[in-house]
Steps between C-alpha positions, in 0.01 A plus 500: 500500500176311509214686670456226768828615653384859562299603809135559425537883532740496196269321249171581345264358245405725206233300330653174398846645538703457828766766547743581775602849618846431377377440147337844500799664652723354229271631225467848651878547571646330194554840313632680808876553446582638852528207744388695806198648324406147387542384869275785629229437238516127561443556866205741429338222302574228767362700785182601298452145388505347852358773736151350535632156579806578712566827685226737396581869556866414584554366150325810342741712693794306375373529145457876556863527628649340192276696265585825678871421472474438126290810439733723703809384314330548163371847585858592606627353169719257689548153371383268780796379688553301816400726793845457651664626180297822473463580869120441523327253718182296480327248716382170367 
């Protein structure tokens, strides 16, 4: 989607290059085979990307929640699943 359709907090200029948060999420998650893990990491990126322009500490806490969920499952050696499937819960 062209950048003009995104809210300002989802796009940035990197030198002469304009990128959206979604471009970065796509690049970061393209090699993640587990869908829920990709979802969590995508949300981490999204909330870190926008925290200064949107919800501040609230967005940082949301990023922390998704990152913690991913770390906990990896440390337990459990493939990331939908929280309903594996009995865990998270807030988003």
